[in-house]
N, C-alpha and C positions, 0 to 999 in steps of 0.2 A: 373619869380620870382617876387613876390609881393613886392612893394615898402614899405619902413618903414612908410611913411606918411599914407599909407592906412591901415597898420596893427594896429597901436595903437588906432585909433578912433573906431575900431570894439569893443573894450572893454574899454569904457570910465572910468568905475569904477577902473579897474586894472591899467589904464594909470596914475592914480593919485598917485600911490605908487612907490617910487623910486626903491625898490627892484625888483618889477615886471618889471618895465621899463628897468632896467639893464639886466634882463634875456632876455627880448625881443630884446634888442640891441645886446646882444651876439648872439642870434639865427640869427638875421638879418645879422650880420657881417660874421658869418660862411657860411650862405647861399650865400652871395655875393662872398665870396672867392671861394666857390665851383663852382659857376657859371663862374667866370673869368677863373678858372683853366680848366673847361670843354671846354670853347670856345677857349682858347689859345692852348690847347693840343688836340683838337679834331682830327686834322689830324694825330698827332703822335700816339694817342690811336688807331685810325682806322688802321694805318699802322702796329702797333705792333700786333693787333689781327689777321692780315693776315700773320704774320710770320709763317714760318714752323720751325721744329726742326733743320733744317740744316742751317737756317739763323738767327744769333743772331746779335743784334745791337753792334756797335763798342764800345759804353760806356753805358751799361744798367743802371748804377747808376746815371747817370747825371739827368735824368728826376725825379727820386725819391728825390734826394737832392734838386732839384729846388722846388719841391712841399713842402718839409718840411721847406725849407727856407722861402717860401712865407707864409706858415701857421704861422711860428713864428713871422714874421714881422706883419702879420695881428693881431695876439694875443697881441703883444707888443703895437700896436696902440690902440687896444680896451682897454687894461689894463690901459694905461696912460690916456686915455680919461675918464675911470671910476674913476680913482684916482682924477682927477680934478673935476668931477661932484659930487661924493659921497665918500669922503675919509673915513667917519665913517664906511660905509659898508665894504670898503676894509680892514680897521683895524680889525673889528670884524671877518671877513672871514679869514684873515691871522692868527689871534690868534687861531681860531678853527682848522684850518689846522695844525698849529704847535702843538696844544694840542693833536690832533689825532695822529700825528707822534710820539709824546712823549709816548703816551699810547702803540702804536704798537711796537716801536723799543727800548724803554728804560724800561718802567714800567714792561712790560711782562718779560723781561730778568731779571729785579731786583727781581721779585717774584720767578723766577726760581732759581736765585742764592741763595735767602734766603731759599728756600725749600731744595736745595742741601746742604746748610750749616747746617741745622737742622737734616739732615739725619744721622743716626748712621753709623759709619764705620763698616767694617767687623769684626775688632777686638773687638769693643764695643758690637756688636751683639753676638759674640761668648762668651765673658765674661759674658754677661747677661744670656744667655742660660745655661751656666755652673752653675751660681749662683742659678738659678731657680731649676735646677736638684738637686743641693746639698741641698739647704735650703727650697725649696718650695716657692710658691708665697704667699704674705700676703693676708688676707681677704680684700674684698673691703671696709669694714667698720672699718678697723683696726685703721686708723688715727682719727676716730670720737669718740673713746671710751673716751679719756680724755676730749675732748671738750664737749661731751654730759653729762658727769657725774660730771664735775667740775663746774656745773652751779646751782645756786640757783635762783629760780623764786620768786619774791615778787610782791605783788599786791598793786598798789596805784591808788587812784581816783583823777582825775583832775576835773576842773570846768565843763567839758562836760560829766562827768560820764564815760569816757573812761579809761580803765585799761592799764597802761603802764607796760610792762614786762622789768624788769631790771635784768641784769646778772652780777654776781660778782664771782670772783674766790674764791672757798672755801679753797684754799691753800694760806698760807702766807709764808714769809721767815722763820718763825719759825715752820712751820707745820711739822708733823712727817710723817713717812712712812705709818701710818694708813690712811692718806688722799690721798694716791696714789691708784687710781683705775686702775687695769690692766685687761687684757683680761680674761674673765671668761672661765673656761673649758667647761661650758654648751653652749658656742657659737659654739662649734664644734660638737655638738650632731647630729648624723645622724639617722633618723628613718628608720629602715630597713623593719619593718613589723608591721601591726596592725590587730588584730583579736579580735572582741568584745571589752571588756574593757582592754585588754592586748596590750602592745606595746613592740616591740623589738628595742633597740637602740644600737648604737656603739658610744663610746666616746674615746678620746685620752687616752692612757695608760701612764699617767705621770710617773709612777714608771718605766716602760720600757724605757722611754726616759732618765730618770735619770741614768739608768744602762748603756745604750749603748752610750750616747753622752753627758750626763750632766757634768761629771767630767772634761772632757777635756775643755768644754766651760767655766766652772767655773774658771779653771786655766788661760784661755786666757782673760776672761773678768773681773776677780777680784771678790771682794765680794760685789760690788755695787748692783748686781741683785739678791743676795741671798734671801732677804726678799720676793721679787716678786716670785722667784721660789718656795719658801716655800708655798706661797699662792696657786700657780698653782698646788701644790701637795696635796691640800685639807686641808691646815692648816691655822689657824688665826695667823697673824704676828703682832708684835707691837714693836716699837722702845723703849718703856719704859722698856723693859726687853729682855735680850738675852738668857734667859734660855730655852724658848720654841723653839727658832731656833736651839740651840745646841741639844736639845732633838730630834727634827725632823731630824737633820743631822745624829745622831746616829741611828735613826730608819732606814734611807735610807741605811746606811752602813751594817746593819745586816739583812734586810728583803730579803727574797728570791723572786726575781721579775720574773714574767712570761716572756716568750720569744716573745711576740707580742707587736706591737706599738698601737694597739687598743684593746678594750675589749667590749664584748657584754653583755648587761644587759636586762633582762626580767622584766618589771615593769608594775604597774597598771597605766592606763592612767587617769590623772587628768589635762590634758593640753588642749586638743582640745575643740572646742565649739559645738561638736556634741551632743547637749543636749538629743535628742531623740534616738540616736543611729541609725540614718538612713544611714549614710555613711558607718558605720562599725557595723552592728547589732550584738547583742549578740544572739547566737543560742538558748539560754535558753528562751529568751524573744520573738524572732521571729522564726518561723519554716522555713521560706524561705526569701531570700533577694530579695524583689520585686523591689527595686531600681536598683540593678544590672541587674535583668532580663529585666526591662524596658529599661535600657541603651543599653543592647546587641541587643534587638529588634530594637531600633531606629538606632543603628549603621548599622545594616543589611539593613535597609530601606533607610536611608538618607546619610549614610557615616559619616565622621567625621565633616568637616567644613561646613560653611554655605555660603561661597563664596561671601561675601560682607556685607555692612551695611544694616540695616533694610529697608531703603527707596530705596535701589538699589540692587535688586536680593537677598537680605539677609533674607527676611521674608518667613518662612516656616510654614505650618499648625501647627507644634508642638509649635511654639511660640504663635500663636493665641489661641491655645487650652489652654495653660498655663495661658495666660492673662485672658481668659474667666473664667477659674476655680478659679483664685485668686480673680477676681472681684465678682464672685458669693459667694466665701467663706467669704469675708469681707463685702458683701452686699453693694457694691459701684457701681457707673455707669460704671466704666471701670478700666483698669489697663494697665500699659506700662512696657515692659520687657527690661532691660538693660543687657549687656553682662558681667558686673562685679559689685559686690556689692558696692565697694568703689566709682566707677564712677556713680553709681545710685544715691547715696546720694549727691555727689559733683555736678553732672549735674542738679539734681532737684533743689537744692538751687539756683544755678547760672541761671537757666532757668526762675525763677520767680522774682528774685531780681536783679535790675540793678542799674547803677549809679544814685544817687539821692534818691533811696529808703532807707528804714530804717530796719535794722535787730537788734532785741534785743536777745542776745545770752547768753546761760549759758556758763560760763567760763570753764566748764569741758567737753565740747564736744570732741569727738574723732577725729582722724586725717582726715577722709573722709569728715565729716561735716565742719571741719575747712577749708579744701581746698575749698569747695563750697562757704563758706563765703568770702574767699579771692578772688575767681574768680568772684564773683558777683560785686565787686567794689562798693558795697552799703555802706551807712553810718552804722557803727556798734557800738552798745553799749552793754557792757557785764555786767551781774549781777552775784553775788556770787553763787557758785555752790549749786543748790537745795534750795536756800534761797528765799522764796516767799516774805518775807518782803523787801529784797533788790530789788527784781523785781518790787514790787509796787513803791518803791522809784524812780527807773529809769523811770517807766512809768509816774509817776506824774511829774517828772522833764521835760520829753518830752512834756507833756500836758501844763505845765507852759510856755514852750518856744513857743508852738503853740498859746497860748493866747496872748503873748507879740507881736508876729509877725502877728497876725490876720490870721493864717493859718487854713484852714478847714481840717477836717478829711480825706476827699477824695482827698486832694491835693498831697498825698504821699502814696505809697504802703508800708505797714508795716507788718512785720512778727516777730513772736517769734519762735526761733529755739532751740529745746531741744532733748535729747534722752529719750526714755522711761526707758530703763535700761542702765546705763552708762558703757561703755566698760572698762574704766580705773579706775573705782571706785566700781562697783558692787552696786551702789545706785539706787534707783527707784525714778523717778520724781513724785512729788505729783500732778498728773494731775487734780485731782478734784479741788484743789485750783488754779492751773494755768489757767484752763479753765474759772473760774469765773473772774480772772483778765483780761484774753483775751477778754471776752465779755464786761466787764465793760469799757475797754479802746479802744475797736474796733480794735483789731489786728487779723490777721490770724495766724494759728499755723502750722508750719512745724515740724512734729514729726517723729523721726527715731525709728522704732520698730525692728531694725535688731537683737538686742540681747535679746529682750523680746518676740519676736514671737516664739511660740512653747513652751515657758517656763512659761508664765503667762496667766491668764485667764482660765475660766472653760473649754473652747474648744481650748485653745492655740492661740487665736487671739491676745494676747499681753496685754500691760498695759491698753489700752483703755477699753478692756473688763473687766479687773480686777477692774477698778474703775467704771464700769457701764456706760461708755461713748460710743458714736457711731462715726464711721468714717463719714466724710463729714459734720456732724452736729457740732461736738465738735473739730475735727481736720480736717482742709481742705485738707492738703497734708500729706500723710504717705508714708515713704520709708521703704522698708524691704529687708534685705539681704537674699539670698537663700543659703548662705554659712555656716550657723550655724545649726539651727534645721532641715533644709531641706536636708542637706548633699549633696548639689550640688554646682553650681557656678552661679553667676548672681545676679541681684537685680530687685525688682518690686516697682513701685510707684502706689498707688491706690488713687482714688478720684473721683470727678464728671467728667462729660464729658469734660468740659472746661479744667480742670487740665490735663487730659490725652492727649487731642488733642493738647494743646499748646506745650507739650514736644516733640511731633513728629516732630516739626519744630525748636524748640528752645533748646532741650536737646542735648548738645554737645556729650555726650557719646552714645546717641541713633543715632544721625545723622552721626557721623564721625568714629565710631568704628565698626569693624566687628561684626555681630550679634552672639548671643550665639549659640554654636554648638547644633544642634537639640537633640542629645542624652542627653545633660544636662537638656534641657527643659523637656524632657520626664521623666528624673530621678526626677526632682522637682515635677512634677505632680503626680508621683507615691508616693512620700513622703507625699504630701498633701492629697492624697486619703487615705493613711494609717492613718494619723492623724484623719481623719473624721470617718473612719470605725473601728478603733481600739483605742478607748479612753483610754484603760488600760495603754498605754505607757505614756500618760500625767499624769495619776494618779501615776504611778511608779516614775516618775521624781519628783513629788511633795512630795511623801513619802521619797525619798532619800534626798531631800533638808532638810526637817524637821528633819530627823534622823541625818544627818551630823551636823547641827547646835547644836542640843541637845547634841550629843556625844562630840562635840568640846568643848562646855562650861563646860561639866561635867568632862572630862578627863584633860583639860588644865586649870582647875580653879585656880591652883597654880600660873600660869603665865599670866592668863587673868583676869583683864586688867592691872596688875602691870607691866608686861614686854611686852606683846603682846596685840594689839588692833584689834578687828574685826570691820572693817570699812564698810563692805558691808551690804546690807539689810538682817538682820537676819531672817531666816525662810521663805524668799521669793525669794532671788536672787540666781540663780545657779552659779553666779560668786562670789567666796569667796575671799576676800582680807584681808590679815593679815599684820599689820604694827608693827614696833617696837615702844614701848612706849618711848617717847623722851622728858623727862622733868626733872627738878631738884627741883621739889616742895617737898611736904611732903614725897613722895615715895623715894626720894633720888636717883633717877635714873640719870645716867650720860648723859649729853647732847651729842648726837652723831652728827657728821657731816654727810652730805648726802653720802659722799663716804664711810664712815665707815658703814653706814646702808646698802649700796649696797653690800659691801664685806661680811657682816655678813649674809645677806639674800642669797647671791650667795652660801655661804658655806653651809647654811641649805639646799638649793635646791640640791646642788651637793651630799651631804651625803644622803639625802632622796632618790635620784635616785640610788645611790649605794646600798641602802637597799631595792630597789624595788618599790619606789613610785615616779612617775614622776610629778613634780610640776614646776612652773615657778617663777623666780625672775624678777620683772618688773622694776628694777631701771635704766635700760639703754634705756630710751625712746629717740625717735628722736624728739628733742626739736623744730625744726623749723616748725613743723606742728601743734603744740599745743599752745594754748594761755596760759594755766596754766599747769605747769609741775607737775604731780601727785607725791606724796611721794613714795619712794621705798616700795614695798610690795611683799608678796608672794601671788600668785594667784592660786587657785584651782577651777576647773570646775566640778560641779556635773552633772552626766548624768544618764539617765534611765538604761543604760546597766550595771552600777556598782551594785554589790550585796552588801547586808548589811555587809557581812564578809569583803569584800574588803574595804568598807568605814571604818570599825573598824580597819583594818590593817593600813590604811593610817593615821588615827588619832594616833594610837599607835606609828608608826614610827615618825610622826611629833613631838609628845611630847618628845620622846627620843632624837631626833636630836636637837630640840630647846633647851632643858635643857642643853645638853652637850656643844653646841656651845656658848650659852650665858654665861654659867659658865666659860668656857675657856677664853672668851673675857673679862669678868669682873675680873677674876683673874689676867690677864695680864695688865689691865688698872688701 
């Protein structure tokens, strides 16, 4: 056995450290103990190995006990010696051992006790299941209705040109039931079938529910919920008068109700963003469904899924073919395909803008772009929606700050972020003016063409083509959703080679999401080919848009703009937004709260659906993804697959329902 004096000098560097020295001393002590044990018990061990099964020692435990006792004595001696030489080390080591014992024997059991405490008992589980079977589960977004719709968004500018969103309750202690927003019947609409411009939906039959269960529930709950039930039955309620409630109650008692809890409605589709009818074509417009055929062929060839992200077994030739086709169509260096339209916009913004960069953003951008702005963690300055004068003011303020700090233009990456056609407003960005400002102040442009692609421009290339501008030259980064005009799923970003290649390593949605199923890429490519080879579909869409706006203004001239405002881009936007005129100026209109507007528009949408026209009331936005909350509106989408007769029917129904609902509400208030 090597002596301790010989061991330590072999490692002079380690010998200087007390911790290492203590480890060496421990090893030396154990070695010496084993050596003494071997020498003192050599004869005994040799004798024991020669024993046979018939000869056992008289006291076999004596030797083992002696060995254990000797080891404990040696360990005690080593430990006391260590305490004298390095007490701090002993203190830290003792604390760590105690903490480890605490984690193993106490904390683990504590977590287990907490988990068992939170677990539902058998009786609680049984009661919960019985309640679900009896009353059904609430929708996942049920608790958010009041929070989302009792919010008013106001815009204020601070010294840094940042807009602060302030929320205030629209209800006061003296507010009436008109300010209570309840769950809309349209929240439970189920689309059963779509064929061309027609849609088959099922909605809850409120009349049936009133017959089979409403009376008993009213007796149990009292009259507190009666105004809300009246609204759910498709009536406008008001606390200013009880006559309407009494009238509706008498109607419920005398009406002959059907025997089903849901009812089916065949309606004209003015809801989806399928502008060109690619996802659900009109047989009169297209002889065959090439998108469906391309999808079936791709499913037969590739199967359904892609088995991984694009950079890891997820890239298939269908993806590369679509990227090449889109790059060729937009005349750009390249294109990159994402598996989702929203993640395309969000990932693209976050890939180029980082902490310390500057984003100048239109306050009206939709949810996906807003998420990308948030994820970028860049410095953000908002300008008023579609206001180029306010944009200039913001850019000039930034320029003044640069001059005061002596900051150069290339010291910070800067982008302007806008939509070409705004999803929540139907307005078109004045790109001709914006591009001039961009070039004057040396900014790059991130442009979202998701809702303008296929609907604007001579060949459907979007708003850039409409204004006579070109990708890469006037807009460096362009994002496009394949989920609107293309009738597929996914998103594409087009640009120069650097823009595309950068996202293959920095685009989170590209790197970490499963790639687009190949059959959806084939479907998008078939839609793109149809756009190129059959331009009549683009012409039909533009004709329908012009016809709709002309008919709308002529048929509803009595209530436009006195009671209803058209806020979308007239004659150009396929997204039509209608808002309630809300002022008390010369027109004498009543100032409506946001909740009152939502209820009136919900009522109009519901009655229109019952009369065979499916439109959307947009008052129930998810506020935490938006910088500015849009005003409640009715949204209608114009599509190429709609006929002139169907558009005329929709306008007629809309006029009838609007006049009736507005007259009822005005009479009650």
